[in-house]
Structures are given as structure tokens and as C-alpha cells.
C-alpha positions as CSV (number, residue, x, y, z in Angstrom):
1,M,71.7,93.6,125.3
2,A,71.2,92.6,121.7
3,Q,69.2,89.6,120.8
4,Q,71.5,86.5,120.9
5,T,71.4,84.1,117.9
6,Y,73.6,81.3,116.6
7,A,75.3,83.9,114.4
8,N,76.4,86.2,117.3
9,H,76.5,83.9,120.3
10,R,80.3,83.4,120.4
11,R,81.8,85.4,123.3
12,F,85.0,87.3,123.2
13,F,86.5,88.4,126.4
14,P,88.4,91.6,125.3
15,L,91.0,91.6,128.0
16,F,92.0,88.0,127.1
17,H,91.4,87.7,123.4
18,F,92.4,91.2,122.3
19,F,95.0,92.3,124.9
20,A,96.7,89.6,126.9
21,L,96.7,86.7,124.4
22,P,98.2,88.8,121.6
23,I,100.9,90.1,123.9
24,V,101.9,86.6,125.0
25,V,101.9,85.3,121.4
26,L,103.9,88.3,120.2
27,N,106.4,87.8,123.0
28,V,107.0,84.2,121.9
29,L,107.5,85.3,118.3
30,M,109.9,88.1,119.3
31,V,112.0,85.9,121.5
32,F,112.1,83.2,118.8
33,A,113.1,85.9,116.2
34,G,115.9,87.0,118.5
35,L,117.2,83.5,118.8
36,V,117.1,83.0,115.1
37,R,119.0,86.3,114.6
38,H,121.6,85.7,117.3
39,P,121.7,81.9,117.9
40,S,123.3,81.0,121.2
41,L,122.6,78.8,124.2
42,S,121.9,81.8,126.4
43,E,119.1,82.8,124.1
44,V,117.3,79.4,124.4
45,W,116.1,79.9,128.0
46,P,114.1,83.1,127.2
47,L,112.3,81.2,124.4
48,V,111.6,78.2,126.7
49,F,110.3,80.7,129.4
50,A,108.1,82.5,126.8
51,I,106.6,79.3,125.6
52,G,106.0,78.2,129.2
53,V,104.2,81.4,130.0
54,A,102.1,81.1,126.9
55,A,101.3,77.4,127.7
56,G,100.4,78.3,131.3
57,F,98.2,81.2,130.1
58,L,96.3,78.9,127.7
59,A,96.0,76.2,130.4
60,C,94.3,78.7,132.7
61,R,91.8,79.6,129.9
62,A,91.2,75.9,129.2
63,S,90.6,75.2,132.9
64,I,88.1,78.0,133.1
65,L,86.2,76.7,130.1
66,T,86.2,73.2,131.5
67,V,84.7,74.4,134.8
68,Q,82.1,76.4,132.8
69,D,81.1,73.3,130.8
70,R,80.7,71.3,134.0
71,L,78.4,73.9,135.5
72,I,76.4,74.1,132.2
73,G,76.0,70.3,132.5
74,L,74.7,70.5,136.0
75,E,72.4,73.5,135.2
76,M,71.0,71.7,132.1
77,R,70.4,68.4,133.9
78,L,68.3,70.3,136.5
79,R,66.5,72.3,133.8
80,L,65.8,69.2,131.7
81,A,64.5,67.3,134.8
82,A,62.0,70.1,135.3
83,V,61.0,70.5,131.7
84,L,61.0,67.1,130.0
85,P,58.2,64.6,130.1
86,P,58.9,61.6,132.5
87,E,59.9,59.2,129.7
88,L,62.5,61.6,128.4
89,G,63.5,62.8,131.8
90,A,64.6,59.2,132.7
91,R,67.1,59.4,129.8
92,I,68.9,62.6,130.8
93,P,72.0,60.6,132.0
94,E,72.4,59.3,128.4
95,L,73.0,62.9,127.1
96,R,76.7,63.8,126.5
97,L,78.1,67.0,127.9
98,R,78.5,68.4,124.4
99,H,74.7,67.9,123.9
100,L,74.0,69.8,127.2
101,V,76.3,72.6,126.2
102,G,74.4,73.1,123.0
103,L,70.9,72.6,124.5
104,R,71.4,75.4,126.9
105,F,70.5,77.9,124.2
106,A,67.1,76.2,123.4
107,G,63.8,77.5,124.7
108,D,61.9,75.1,127.0
109,A,59.3,74.4,124.4
110,E,61.7,72.9,121.9
111,L,63.9,71.0,124.4
112,P,61.9,67.7,124.2
113,H,62.3,67.5,120.4
114,L,66.0,68.4,120.5
115,V,66.7,66.0,123.3
116,T,65.0,63.2,121.3
117,R,67.2,64.0,118.3
118,C,70.3,64.0,120.5
119,L,69.4,60.6,122.0
120,A,68.7,59.2,118.5
121,G,72.2,60.2,117.4
122,E,71.0,62.8,114.9
123,L,72.8,65.6,116.7
124,R,76.3,64.7,117.8
125,T,78.0,68.0,118.6
126,A,77.1,71.1,120.5
127,D,77.4,73.1,117.2
128,Q,74.9,70.8,115.5
129,V,72.5,71.2,118.4
130,K,72.9,75.0,118.3
131,R,72.2,75.1,114.5
132,E,68.9,73.4,115.0
133,I,67.6,75.8,117.7
134,R,64.7,78.0,116.5
135,D,63.7,79.7,119.8
136,W,67.1,81.0,120.9
137,R,67.5,81.6,124.6
138,G,70.5,83.9,125.2
139,D,73.3,83.0,127.6
140,F,75.1,86.3,128.5
141,V,76.9,85.1,131.6
142,R,79.8,83.1,130.3
143,A,83.6,82.9,130.8
């Protein structure tokens, strides 16, 4: 696999992002266009159904990402407990999930410095944390 960096770390799942999602969105647009061309009460239900399918589809994806973030939080708490010095290790519960999500890409050597910055309020979002990482640790197993 290619070296992962901040610039290329975003993951696209081709079956979802480039096949299923465009089909569902296109279906909503086509049904809506049909309703606009031929307005009738009988054409409303297909639009409601198409929107419902799209919403269910997106809810499934959001649920998957929520579970992934929870697992990342658990994994990072365990990793930080093993890597951080005791004074920082005692403060692991103060880190937000968004910090842990960003920190997962950092190498062990730079974790103490980044955790200190997160706890000090300098790094508030996962994106801010990821932008500060110098020794990028790839994460290739993601949803």
C-alpha cells in the first residue's frame, strides 16, 4: 500500500461512494422530476419512498461510522495507556473522542506532545490533530 499522509488519508469505499450512493440520489432526483412534470397525489408516494430509502441508506452509513469511532476511542485509550508517561496517562479520560480519532494516526513518539496540546485546548478537532502529525501512522482498516 502507498504511504498514508494527511493529504491522502481519506477513505472512499467505491461500492458506497461511487455506485450505491449516486444511484440512490439519482433515484430521488428522477422521482422528484417526475412529480414536477406530472403533479398528482399518486406521484407523491414514490417521492416519499425514494427519500425514505435515501435516508435509511445514509443512516446505515452514519451508524457504521459511529461504531468505528467508538472502536477507535477504545483502541486509542488502550494504546495511550501503554505509551504515555504516568502523569499524562492519568488524564486520558479528559480527551474527547474527536481527539482520539485524530491521534490514531500519530506515531508513538509524538503522542505525548500531541496529547498535551489536546488537553491544553490547542487542538480542538480531529482535523487539527491530524494536521499536526509529523510521523504519520497509516490506518488502512476503516469503514
